[in-house]
Every structure is written in structure tokens, then in C-alpha cells.
N, C-alpha and C positions, 0 to 999 in steps of 0.2 A: 391496091396497097393503101392508097391515100384514103379512100373512103373508110377502110378498115382502121386506120390510125384516128381519123376523126371520131368515129364511133366509140374506139377504145377511150379517147379523151373525155368523151361525154360521160361514158360509164364511170370513169374515175371521179369527175367533177360532181355528179348527182349526189352520191353518199355524203360528200363533204358539205353540200349545202343543206342536206336534209338532217345534219346532226343537230342544228339549231332550231328546235321544235318550240321551246318555251324559255322564258327568262324575265328579266326585269331591266329597264334601262331608265337611268335618272337623267333628266334633262334640266339644264339651267336656262331660264327665260330671262332676257334683258330687254327692258322697254325704255325707250327714250321718252321723256316727259316733256312734251312741247306745251308749256304753259306760259302765256303772255299776259302780263299785269300792267296797265297804264297806271303807273304809280311814280310820284316824285321822290320816293325814298329809294335809293339805289341799294341800301344795305338790305332792305327787305326782298329786293329782286334777286340779290345774289344768295340768298337763303334757299331759294327754290331749288330742289334737287333736280339734276339733269337726266338721271335715269334711275331705274329700279330693277333689282334682280331677285328672282324666286326660283324655287326648285319644284319640279314635278317628277312623278314617277310613272312609268308605263309597264303594266303587268301584260304579258302576252302568252298565249299558247295556240295550238293550231286553229287558225281562223277567227280567234276571239282575242280582245284586248280590254283592259281596264285603265283609264287615265285619271289621276287625281294629284292633288298637292301633297307635297311630302309633309308628314306630320312632324312639325317642329315648333316647339314653343316660341322661338325667336321669329317665326315667320308669320306676318300679320298682312292682312289685306289693305290696311291703312299706313300711310305715311303722313305725319304731321310736321308742321314747322311754323314758326313765328317769332316775333321779337319777344323780348324779356320785360317790356314795359307794360305788358297787359293789353296792348294794342290788337291788331289785326292777327288772326291765326287761321291757318288753313289746313284742312285735312284732305289729302288725296286718297281716294279709294280705288284700287284696281281689282276688278272682279276676277274670279276664277280659281282662287285659292281653295275654296271650299267646294267647288263644283266637281262632280264625277261624271265621267263619260264612258259608256260601254259600247264597243263596237263588235258587230258581228260581220266580219268581212265577207264571209261565204254568202251571206243572205243580204249583203249590202244594206244593213240595217244598223241604226245606232239609236242609244237610249241615254238621255242627259238627266242628271239631277242637278238642278240649278237652284242657288239660293238667292231670294230676293225680298228685301224688306222684312227679314226675319222669317219668312216663310220658304218651304221647299216646294219645288215643283218637278215633275217628271214630264219630259218631252220626248216622244218617240218620232223618228223621222227616217228617211232613207239617206244613204251616204250621197253626197253630191260630189260628183267626180269632176275635177278641172281637166283642161286640155293641156297636157304637158308635152314639152319637147325635150328629149333627151340629147345633151350635148356630148362632145367627144372628150371632155375633161375628166380627170380622175384625181383622187387623192385619198390618203389614208387617214380614218378616224378611228381612235381606240383600237388600232390593229386591224380594222377592218377596210378593204378596198371599197371605195365609194364612186358612183358616177354622178355627174352633174345634170340636173333637170331644171327647167325654167317654165314658168306660166304666169298668167295675170289673173286677178280676180277683182271684179267690181263689187265694192262694199260700201255700206252705209255707216258714216262716222259722224261724231260731233265734235266741233270745236269751241272750247270754253275760253271766254275772255273776261277780264275785269276791267271796268272803266268807270273811274269816280265811285268806287265801292258797290257798283252794280254788276251782277254776274250776268253774261250774255251767252246763250247756247245757240250755235248755228248748226243746223243739219247739212251735210255735204255728202256727195257721192264720190268716192276715192277709187282710183285704179291702182291696186297692190301688185307691185311687181315682185315675184317670188322666185327665189334660187333655193333649190333643195340639193342635198346630198345624200344619196340612198345606197344601200348595199344589198345585194341579193345573197350575201352570205348569211343574212338573217332574213329568210323569206317571210311572206305573209302580208306584205303591204300595210305594215304598221308605221307609226311615227307620231309626232307630238301633237297635242290638242286636236284641232279640226282635220288635221292633214293625215287622215288614215283612208285606206282604201283607194290610194291615188296611184302609186308607183309599183313596179314589179319587184319589190323589195322593201326593206325598212329604212325610213328617213332618219338619219342620225344628226343632220345639221339643217337648219332652214333659216333663211333670211328674208325679211319683208321689208321692202322699201329702203334699201342700203342701211340696214342697221336700226331702223325705227322700231322694229320688233324682230327678236330672233330667239330660236331655240337651239341649244347644243348639247349633245349627249356628253356627260361627264363620267358615266360609269355604266358598265354592262356586267350583269350577273346571269348565270345560268340557273340560278336557284329562284323558284317562285312558288308561292302557295296558290295552286291553280283553283282552289276553292273560293278565293276572292273575286275570280274573274266571272262575274256575274251581273245581270241587270240589276241597277238600283231600283228601289221600290219606295223610298221615303219621300213622300210628297204627294201634291194634287196633280192629277194627270190632266195636261192641257196640251193643245196643238201648238205649233211653232208660232202660228199667227196670234193666238190667245196670250201667249207668254210675251211676245213683242208688245202687245197692248198694255199688260201689266207693268212692264218695264218702262214704257213711255209714260203711264199715269205716275208711277213712282218719281221718275225724273222731274216732271212738271211740279209735283208736290214739294220735292227738295228745292227746286228753283224758287218757289214761292216762299218757302220757310226761311231759306237762307240766302235769298237773292241781294239782300241788302247789305252784305258783307258783315264784318265784325267777327268777334271771337266765334270759333266753331264752324266756320264756313267750310263747305265740302265742295270738292271738285271730283267728278267721276271720269275715270279714263276708260274708255271702251276700245275693244280691238276693232 
């Protein structure tokens, strides 16, 4: 009798999970801007924004998804600030708003369209899966029951500093501590940004290094134009390694052109 009850419960549960086959999720990304400037002017230091918020949308259907920035005239990939005396002015550029990422979860494949230096690139690669540990904690996000999962990721990042008008860029290897909340009420192993194909359900909230970078679902809709969910094709096809070299070259050029400080100086923030 007990086995029969369990089997009946499973049969009831399966149809409810299979109902969500496609849709759209809007995420809000919050990034903490950790910028240090060795400057004697405390007023300028106080002008530096402490965080930045952006919105992205995820279109998904069975086994496939498309990730892109929300089309919003008020959303830009640059934030500028400075004093009104015509002195130093800085432009903070946060990449990713114009990028497009297609994931084929079934085939463990992804295709990115990335903009760099006014050019578009197409990068095809496999989905790199992290080693997750599912905890026993649960909570509800936008009406969906979610479970907690944690992992770590070793990533390359850069620290930008200003010292006496000179920009310095230091490469470091960081260990990112990641906490995700996923729901199997939306199956398909979807999620924000690079965190797709990771868990047995869709990630609705994720936190990297205690709020240094986070994504949170703020809207879920069952309506989606499935025709949009396809591989991007606009750009030069390169490998992941070739794109990294192009990005490093551009960063070096920007450091040389703007490293002396002054108006129009740019600081690039990378995930």
C-alpha cells in the first residue's frame, strides 16, 4: 500500500512540473563596484558609485535558452562621474549588456555573441559544469519553491587602482563562493548568465561572494517568442582563447591611452 501511495504521488507531481515548458524570466543584476582611488580629495571619493543595477531577460523552451540584456533606452553599459570644475572624470564600463548567450542544455553547448571594441565576436564552447552541493534549505521566490545549492569557482579577475593620476591593473585569481536558489517547478536547468546547465531545475536567485555580484528573478512570464531562441550569428567566429587574447589586447591599449588620468578616464569592471 505504501509503495502504491508513493507511486501515485509521483504521477501527480510529474504533470505539474511538465506544465512549465517555455517562458521568459527577467533578472536584476546588482554589482558592487569596488574602486579604490588614492586621492586627497574626499569629495571626489564620495562621488564613486557603490553599486550598479542592470536588467536581463532569459527566454527558454525545452532544452534551449537565450540570455540578453533588457532593451531599455535608460540602461547603458557605462556609468560616469566627476566633479563640476572640469577636473578628473571617470567612466566605469560594465560589460555584458549587449552580449547574447544561447545555450543548448541537451547538447551541453553554448554560443556567445560578445561585443568588444566596437566589434562583434561569436564564441562556441561547451557548457562547463560546476560541482554543486544541494543543501536542505528552501524558500519561495515569485511563488516557486526553491532549494539552496552552493559551489565554488576559480576565476581570473583584475583589480584597478588609481595612484597619483596613474591607473594600475593587477591580475588576480579569485575563488568565488556561490549560493544559488533553484526550482524544479521550472525544469530545464536554466539560469542567469553563465550559470546554465548546472542544476536539476531553473536558478531564480544567485549570489557570488556575499553580494559582490548577484542575480535575482523579478518577473516570470509563460509567454515567449520561441523563434527568438536561436544561435546568434552576428560577428567573427573565434575560439574562447582567441577572444581572451583580443580582450587583453584591448585592455592594454586602453591602459596606455588613458593611464595618465584626466578627463574621460575609463575603468572596466569584469566579472
